[in-house]
C-alpha positions, 0 to 999 in steps of 0.5 A: 568553410562558409556558413549558409545564412539560410541554415541559421535562420532555419535553426532559429526558426525551429528553436522558436517553433518548439519553444511556442509548442512546448508553451502551447502544451503547458497546463493552463492552470500553471500558466498564470504562475510567476516563478522566481528568476534564475538568480533568486537561488544563487544565495544572493539577495538578488530578489527583494524582499516583496517578491516571493514565490508562493504555491497554494496547493488545492487538496480533494475535499474529504467526503462526508462518507469517508469520516463515517467509514473511519467509524464503522466497527466490524460486526455492527452490520448484517455480517456479524462474523467479521466481529469474530474474525477481528477477534481471531486475527488478534489472537493469532497476532499474539500467538505469532509475536509470543512464538517469534520471541521463543517458540517454547514461549506458549504463555499466549496460547495456554491463556486462550485454551481451556484446561480440558482442551483436546486436539490431534496431530495433523500427522496420521497415527495409523493410515490404511487404504480403503479404496484405489482406482486410476489416479484416485487413492482413499485412505482411512486415517486415524489421527493422534490424539492429545489430552 
């Protein structure tokens, strides 16, 4: 079977067109870079010592505002409650760490609560229905108190 000389020319033409198109789409910022030859990584001394490849990246400059934002503390602006939120978050994190170690270890909780603390259980001790309607039921609950 004979090859058509026109088909090999066509194939060569298409390969050259694709190579040209790919270089046209290559970013302009990278066109001037000199890449090391393929045999530079083969392990031999094929590359002379003076022809090293260096890449110098350019990073985005830090804005002056970014340094200021790092130094800001919560509560120093008109949102004063942010300071209390940070304090409560630290306390709850301590509680969580203590309880994850051992559920019986309540030292972190006792350190924050006062001696005369009284609270109630979210489970109602007594519950009675006050009013009922279509889709609505109203109940009065008496919580269980602890002293």
